[in-house]
KELUMZA-106551 format. One line per field, with one value per residue (C-alpha): x, y, z; residue in three letters. Coordinates in nm, 4 decimals, always signed. Layout:
% residues N
u: X | ...
v: Y | ...
w: Z | ...
selum: Ala | ...
***
This chain:
% residues 313
u: +0.4149 | +0.3189 | +0.3700 | +0.1539 | -0.0543 | -0.0658 | +0.0111 | -0.4781 | -0.7114 | -1.0632 | -1.2957 | -1.3526 | -1.2371 | -1.3649 | -1.0777 | -0.9720 | -1.0632 | -0.8127 | -0.4885 | -0.2871 | -0.4809 | -0.4298 | -0.0606 | -0.0196 | -0.2010 | +0.0251 | +0.3368 | +0.2135 | +0.1438 | +0.4834 | +0.6488 | +0.4433 | +0.5566 | +0.9207 | +0.8711 | +0.7005 | +0.9869 | +1.2454 | +1.0406 | +1.0316 | +1.4048 | +1.4785 | +1.2434 | +1.4113 | +1.7579 | +1.6594 | +1.4662 | +1.7954 | +1.8988 | +1.5706 | +1.2556 | +0.9588 | +0.7319 | +0.9897 | +1.0318 | +0.6532 | +0.6382 | +0.8795 | +0.6773 | +0.3754 | +0.4668 | +0.6572 | +0.3704 | +0.1505 | +0.3513 | +0.2579 | -0.0930 | -0.1503 | -0.0051 | -0.2458 | -0.5478 | -0.6343 | -0.6879 | -0.9419 | -1.1522 | -0.9498 | -1.0340 | -1.3961 | -1.2672 | -1.1856 | -1.5507 | -1.6591 | -2.0026 | -1.8762 | -1.6514 | -1.6693 | -1.5632 | -1.2851 | -1.1681 | -1.1658 | -0.9787 | -0.7219 | -0.6585 | -0.6441 | -0.4092 | -0.1754 | -0.1642 | -0.0912 | +0.1838 | +0.3491 | +0.3381 | +0.4597 | +0.7541 | +0.8667 | +0.8469 | +1.0218 | +1.3126 | +1.3616 | +1.2773 | +1.4414 | +1.2978 | +1.1586 | +1.0149 | +0.8176 | +0.6913 | +0.5787 | +0.3621 | +0.2148 | +0.0562 | -0.1711 | -0.3768 | -0.6355 | -0.6941 | -0.7862 | -0.9826 | -1.2018 | -1.2529 | -1.3602 | -1.5904 | -1.7637 | -1.7924 | -1.8678 | -2.0360 | -2.2161 | -2.0675 | -2.1580 | -1.8420 | -1.8404 | -1.6272 | -1.3672 | -1.2730 | -1.2950 | -1.0524 | -0.8215 | -0.8184 | -0.7329 | -0.4509 | -0.3285 | -0.2980 | -0.0869 | +0.1426 | +0.1514 | +0.2506 | +0.5301 | +0.6612 | +0.6342 | +0.5895 | +0.8159 | +1.0303 | +1.0931 | +1.3832 | +1.1183 | +0.9746 | +1.0410 | +0.8259 | +0.8610 | +0.6830 | +0.3656 | +0.3823 | +0.4190 | +0.1187 | -0.0778 | -0.0157 | -0.1797 | -0.4740 | -0.5404 | -0.5128 | -0.7694 | -1.0084 | -0.9030 | -0.9944 | -1.3484 | -1.3763 | -1.2462 | -1.4992 | -1.7653 | -1.5775 | -1.5203 | -1.8903 | -1.9114 | -1.5741 | -1.2930 | -0.9515 | -0.7994 | -1.0145 | -0.9254 | -0.5546 | -0.5572 | -0.7322 | -0.5146 | -0.1965 | -0.2976 | -0.3938 | -0.0660 | +0.1203 | -0.0413 | -0.0216 | +0.3309 | +0.4535 | +0.3125 | +0.4697 | +0.8017 | +0.8481 | +0.9245 | +1.2032 | +1.3129 | +1.6601 | +1.7634 | +1.8735 | +2.1865 | +2.1470 | +2.2113 | +1.9675 | +1.7042 | +1.7259 | +1.6844 | +1.4026 | +1.2168 | +1.2716 | +1.0596 | +0.7527 | +0.8243 | +0.8660 | +0.5525 | +0.3467 | +0.4507 | +0.3919 | +0.0403 | -0.0472 | +0.1030 | -0.1089 | -0.4204 | -0.3541 | -0.2904 | -0.6466 | -0.7770 | -0.6356 | -0.7135 | -0.9538 | -0.8662 | -0.8397 | -0.5518 | -0.3702 | -0.3932 | -0.1873 | +0.1152 | +0.1285 | +0.2859 | +0.5953 | +0.6899 | +0.8163 | +1.0761 | +1.2036 | +1.1977 | +1.4217 | +1.6591 | +1.6816 | +1.7083 | +2.0003 | +2.1870 | +2.1268 | +2.0828 | +2.2672 | +1.9527 | +1.7912 | +1.4724 | +1.4878 | +1.3273 | +1.0491 | +0.9713 | +0.9721 | +0.7288 | +0.5076 | +0.5129 | +0.4136 | +0.1218 | +0.0071 | +0.0320 | -0.1447 | -0.4296 | -0.4578 | -0.4666 | -0.7341 | -0.9485 | -0.9047 | -1.0077 | -1.3205 | -1.4220 | -1.3812 | -1.5753 | -1.8567 | -1.8524 | -1.7491 | -1.6406 | -1.2912 | -1.0919 | -0.7431 | -0.5369 | -0.1550 | -0.0370 | +0.0590 | -0.0049 | +0.3256
v: +0.0014 | +0.2670 | +0.2622 | +0.3633 | +0.2506 | +0.0927 | -0.0655 | -0.5444 | -0.7890 | -0.7233 | -0.9390 | -0.9710 | -1.3197 | -1.4680 | -1.4486 | -1.7712 | -1.7722 | -1.7968 | -1.6367 | -1.8701 | -1.7584 | -1.3925 | -1.4417 | -1.6153 | -1.3317 | -1.0731 | -1.2697 | -1.2959 | -0.9213 | -0.8317 | -1.0584 | -0.9009 | -0.5533 | -0.6635 | -0.8029 | -0.4816 | -0.2775 | -0.4888 | -0.4598 | -0.0823 | -0.0599 | -0.2815 | -0.0751 | +0.2469 | +0.1090 | -0.0183 | +0.2998 | +0.4859 | +0.3019 | +0.2059 | +0.3919 | +0.3949 | +0.2043 | -0.0720 | -0.1076 | -0.1243 | -0.3887 | -0.6050 | -0.5392 | -0.6904 | -0.9985 | -1.1936 | -1.1217 | -1.3424 | -1.6479 | -1.6498 | -1.5330 | -1.8269 | -2.0667 | -1.9228 | -1.9391 | -2.3111 | -2.2520 | -1.9818 | -2.2028 | -2.1980 | -1.9827 | -1.9574 | -1.7176 | -1.4683 | -1.4044 | -1.0471 | -0.9005 | -0.5459 | -0.5322 | -0.1526 | -0.1019 | -0.3556 | -0.1575 | +0.1663 | +0.0082 | -0.1445 | +0.1689 | +0.3940 | +0.1471 | +0.1473 | +0.5278 | +0.5355 | +0.2787 | +0.4734 | +0.7928 | +0.6080 | +0.4343 | +0.7574 | +0.9435 | +0.6551 | +0.6710 | +1.0430 | +1.0903 | +0.9691 | +0.6254 | +0.7054 | +1.0376 | +0.8609 | +0.5957 | +0.8630 | +1.0198 | +0.6806 | +0.6625 | +0.9527 | +0.7298 | +0.6424 | +1.0146 | +1.0636 | +0.7391 | +0.8758 | +1.2023 | +1.0198 | +0.7959 | +1.1112 | +1.2543 | +0.9429 | +0.7077 | +0.9799 | +0.8282 | +1.0092 | +1.1166 | +1.2704 | +1.5520 | +1.3102 | +1.1676 | +1.5116 | +1.6386 | +1.3409 | +1.4188 | +1.7832 | +1.6821 | +1.4350 | +1.7125 | +1.9070 | +1.6052 | +1.6069 | +1.9744 | +1.8949 | +1.6258 | +1.8168 | +2.1801 | +2.4667 | +2.4392 | +2.0672 | +1.9083 | +1.6992 | +2.0132 | +1.9437 | +1.9048 | +1.5257 | +1.5079 | +1.5938 | +1.2507 | +1.0858 | +1.2745 | +1.1994 | +0.8301 | +0.8593 | +1.0566 | +0.8002 | +0.5108 | +0.6896 | +0.6560 | +0.2941 | +0.2245 | +0.3455 | +0.1268 | -0.1730 | -0.1180 | -0.1851 | -0.4705 | -0.6444 | -0.7255 | -0.8941 | -1.0111 | -1.2215 | -1.0831 | -1.3180 | -1.1624 | -0.8040 | -0.8800 | -1.0683 | -0.7952 | -0.5258 | -0.7209 | -0.7925 | -0.4287 | -0.3160 | -0.5625 | -0.4393 | -0.0653 | -0.0610 | -0.2949 | -0.0680 | +0.2419 | +0.0682 | +0.0027 | +0.3719 | +0.3766 | +0.0129 | -0.0709 | -0.4336 | -0.5405 | -0.7376 | -1.0841 | -0.9440 | -0.6555 | -0.8937 | -1.0848 | -0.7719 | -0.6348 | -0.9654 | -0.9779 | -0.6622 | -0.8477 | -1.1682 | -0.9837 | -0.7779 | -1.0811 | -1.2825 | -0.9840 | -0.9398 | -1.3031 | -1.2928 | -0.9892 | -1.1567 | -1.4608 | -1.2371 | -1.1056 | -1.4614 | -1.5302 | -1.2119 | -0.9164 | -0.5777 | -0.4200 | -0.6572 | -0.6666 | -0.3168 | -0.1266 | -0.3448 | -0.2007 | +0.1088 | -0.0903 | -0.0375 | +0.3080 | +0.1522 | -0.0635 | +0.2347 | +0.4324 | +0.1386 | +0.0471 | +0.4102 | +0.4628 | +0.1373 | +0.1074 | +0.4660 | +0.6601 | +0.8653 | +0.9579 | +1.1629 | +1.5002 | +1.5610 | +1.7551 | +1.4623 | +1.2206 | +1.4421 | +1.4752 | +1.0989 | +1.0413 | +1.2833 | +1.1125 | +0.7648 | +0.8757 | +1.0231 | +0.7090 | +0.4876 | +0.7027 | +0.6900 | +0.3119 | +0.2930 | +0.5007 | +0.2996 | -0.0266 | +0.1124 | +0.2321 | -0.0832 | +0.0868 | -0.1739 | -0.0964 | -0.2800 | -0.3941 | -0.1773 | -0.1782 | +0.1811 | +0.2217 | -0.1348 | -0.1087
w: +0.0071 | -0.0034 | +0.2900 | +0.0749 | +0.1124 | -0.1163 | -0.0531 | -0.0431 | +0.1097 | -0.0041 | +0.1983 | +0.5690 | +0.6556 | +0.9808 | +1.2238 | +1.3871 | +1.7531 | +2.0326 | +2.1324 | +1.9075 | +1.5995 | +1.6835 | +1.7574 | +1.4233 | +1.2484 | +1.4114 | +1.3112 | +0.9520 | +0.9393 | +1.0845 | +0.8272 | +0.5479 | +0.6576 | +0.6404 | +0.2900 | +0.1778 | +0.3226 | +0.1395 | -0.1797 | -0.1502 | -0.0875 | -0.3887 | -0.6072 | -0.4969 | -0.5708 | -0.9160 | -0.9933 | -1.0036 | -1.3202 | -1.4880 | -1.5902 | -1.3555 | -1.5941 | -1.6350 | -1.2590 | -1.2175 | -1.4926 | -1.2974 | -0.9830 | -1.1581 | -1.3548 | -1.0846 | -0.8442 | -1.0619 | -0.9525 | -0.5814 | -0.6738 | -0.9089 | -0.6522 | -0.3941 | -0.6260 | -0.5746 | -0.2026 | -0.2916 | -0.5187 | -0.8395 | -1.1380 | -1.0243 | -0.7556 | -1.0335 | -1.1145 | -1.0520 | -0.9977 | -1.0457 | -1.3537 | -1.3851 | -1.0262 | -1.0745 | -1.3778 | -1.1797 | -0.8904 | -1.1278 | -1.3345 | -1.0282 | -0.8622 | -1.1610 | -1.1710 | -0.7996 | -0.8391 | -1.1218 | -0.9137 | -0.6072 | -0.7699 | -0.9304 | -0.5992 | -0.4251 | -0.6702 | -0.6041 | -0.2359 | +0.0818 | +0.1593 | +0.5049 | +0.3840 | +0.1129 | +0.3544 | +0.5988 | +0.3261 | +0.2429 | +0.5868 | +0.4967 | +0.2619 | +0.5321 | +0.5895 | +0.2244 | +0.2289 | +0.5061 | +0.3166 | -0.0004 | +0.2040 | +0.3271 | -0.0252 | -0.2303 | +0.0171 | +0.2133 | +0.5259 | +0.8466 | +1.0264 | +1.3729 | +1.5050 | +1.6433 | +1.3042 | +1.1431 | +1.4066 | +1.3454 | +0.9723 | +1.0423 | +1.2766 | +1.0145 | +0.7585 | +1.0048 | +1.0045 | +0.6233 | +0.6267 | +0.8704 | +0.6324 | +0.3038 | +0.4151 | +0.3044 | +0.6170 | +0.5612 | +0.3746 | +0.1985 | +0.0370 | -0.3311 | -0.6445 | -0.6482 | -0.3107 | -0.5028 | -0.6646 | -0.3248 | -0.1931 | -0.5122 | -0.4471 | -0.1054 | -0.2489 | -0.5240 | -0.2819 | -0.0679 | -0.3636 | -0.4089 | -0.0464 | -0.1123 | -0.4231 | -0.2335 | +0.0431 | -0.2214 | -0.3858 | -0.0542 | -0.0293 | -0.3697 | -0.5052 | -0.3646 | -0.2770 | -0.5353 | -0.8094 | -0.7228 | -0.6870 | -1.0175 | -1.2196 | -1.0693 | -1.1411 | -1.5010 | -1.5635 | -1.4123 | -1.6326 | -1.9547 | -1.8800 | -1.7401 | -2.0135 | -2.2816 | -2.1265 | -2.0641 | -2.4368 | -2.4921 | -2.2332 | -2.2155 | -2.0941 | -2.1278 | -1.7785 | -1.7056 | -1.5539 | -1.2075 | -1.2546 | -1.3931 | -1.0651 | -0.8535 | -1.0696 | -1.0535 | -0.6792 | -0.6449 | -0.7728 | -0.5827 | -0.2523 | -0.3161 | -0.4164 | -0.1116 | +0.1179 | -0.0204 | +0.0446 | +0.3949 | +0.4750 | +0.3380 | +0.5574 | +0.8587 | +0.8355 | +0.8203 | +1.1643 | +1.3561 | +1.3349 | +1.1892 | +1.5344 | +1.6144 | +1.2806 | +1.1297 | +1.3905 | +1.3174 | +0.9657 | +1.1203 | +1.2155 | +0.8518 | +0.9439 | +1.1727 | +0.8887 | +0.6517 | +0.8878 | +0.9412 | +0.5717 | +0.4667 | +0.7037 | +0.6292 | +0.2539 | +0.1352 | +0.4075 | +0.4700 | +0.7985 | +0.8377 | +1.0070 | +1.3446 | +1.1725 | +0.9415 | +1.2361 | +1.4264 | +1.1187 | +1.0693 | +1.4317 | +1.3886 | +1.0653 | +1.2183 | +1.5346 | +1.3320 | +1.1228 | +1.4314 | +1.5925 | +1.2768 | +1.2704 | +1.6366 | +1.5767 | +1.2703 | +1.4577 | +1.7536 | +1.5264 | +1.3137 | +0.9910 | +0.7384 | +0.6225 | +0.3540 | +0.4408 | +0.2113 | +0.2315 | +0.2451 | -0.1178 | -0.2284 | -0.4132
selum: Unk | Unk | Unk | Unk | Unk | Unk | Unk | Unk | Unk | Unk | Unk | Unk | Unk | Unk | Unk | Unk | Unk | Unk | Unk | Unk | Unk | Unk | Unk | Unk | Unk | Unk | Unk | Unk | Unk | Unk | Unk | Unk | Unk | Unk | Unk | Unk | Unk | Unk | Unk | Unk | Unk | Unk | Unk | Unk | Unk | Unk | Unk | Unk | Unk | Unk | Unk | Unk | Unk | Unk | Unk | Unk | Unk | Unk | Unk | Unk | Unk | Unk | Unk | Unk | Unk | Unk | Unk | Unk | Unk | Unk | Unk | Unk | Unk | Unk | Unk | Unk | Unk | Unk | Unk | Unk | Unk | Unk | Unk | Unk | Unk | Unk | Unk | Unk | Unk | Unk | Unk | Unk | Unk | Unk | Unk | Unk | Unk | Unk | Unk | Unk | Unk | Unk | Unk | Unk | Unk | Unk | Unk | Unk | Unk | Unk | Unk | Unk | Unk | Unk | Unk | Unk | Unk | Unk | Unk | Unk | Unk | Unk | Unk | Unk | Unk | Unk | Unk | Unk | Unk | Unk | Unk | Unk | Unk | Unk | Unk | Unk | Unk | Unk | Unk | Unk | Unk | Unk | Unk | Unk | Unk | Unk | Unk | Unk | Unk | Unk | Unk | Unk | Unk | Unk | Unk | Unk | Unk | Unk | Unk | Unk | Unk | Unk | Unk | Unk | Unk | Unk | Unk | Unk | Unk | Unk | Unk | Unk | Unk | Unk | Unk | Unk | Unk | Unk | Unk | Unk | Unk | Unk | Unk | Unk | Unk | Unk | Unk | Unk | Unk | Unk | Unk | Unk | Unk | Unk | Unk | Unk | Unk | Unk | Unk | Unk | Unk | Unk | Unk | Unk | Unk | Unk | Unk | Unk | Unk | Unk | Unk | Unk | Unk | Unk | Unk | Unk | Unk | Unk | Unk | Unk | Unk | Unk | Unk | Unk | Unk | Unk | Unk | Unk | Unk | Unk | Unk | Unk | Unk | Unk | Unk | Unk | Unk | Unk | Unk | Unk | Unk | Unk | Unk | Unk | Unk | Unk | Unk | Unk | Unk | Unk | Unk | Unk | Unk | Unk | Unk | Unk | Unk | Unk | Unk | Unk | Unk | Unk | Unk | Unk | Unk | Unk | Unk | Unk | Unk | Unk | Unk | Unk | Unk | Unk | Unk | Unk | Unk | Unk | Unk | Unk | Unk | Unk | Unk | Unk | Unk | Unk | Unk | Unk | Unk | Unk | Unk | Unk | Unk | Unk | Unk | Unk | Unk | Unk | Unk | Unk | Unk | Unk | Unk | Unk | Unk | Unk | Unk | Unk | Unk | Unk | Unk | Unk | Unk
***
């Protein structure tokens, strides 16, 4: 999280064979989804008292801890070498913009409503793949995209309770992450996941830190803990998801990302006393169904797809 997508594993690891390997991968992915959901809820709660840039800053720096601990298993600092620095820069800057938009929208919108929008990122990713990569897309995926946009209209349309200016930021997050997905499809063939995560995290740290100076609020000891927890939860979730794809193929792991909506509804109801309307639930089901169908078609046709967490928040 954003579900959205943000919020990523960048290379196609060979899945471990056997039912045990796949079961382990599924368990890791389900655990990652829970951690992302808890991260999003914590970010939303802290966003009510602190500026968006400051919350994003705390999302970034603690995430370096699990990343650096994970680095030795990926070959050490040599894993940070990149063959496409310009593409890494684009992915990092676009990711930071998406995260700023996403955290702001998350602080203002109902939790489940925001997560439902995050699931539209694959729809935009497919559109940008058509435009930028000249990818050939058949009528089935085109139809799925069109149906997905009907779902988006149900979530944020004029007749929905979600219809508010801030929803534009939530939708912008999904659009930008669609572009990030295309960039990561290219990066996945040349750079390691550790490299891309590292450069993104460092860029996020510098940009959000610079912006946070203008609206900095010194946190209390208790708030410092909760703010730091956002980054720790997000960093651990990212690594769990990366490991999940090492143990099972995309066709097995990716669908379980949609269980995040269940947690969003539960957390939204228990923590924030919010529950999505029937219209939003229907729209979410349409968006998720479209995304799953696109995933199915891409797997069937052998289209290489990066593992991107909804909003990578």
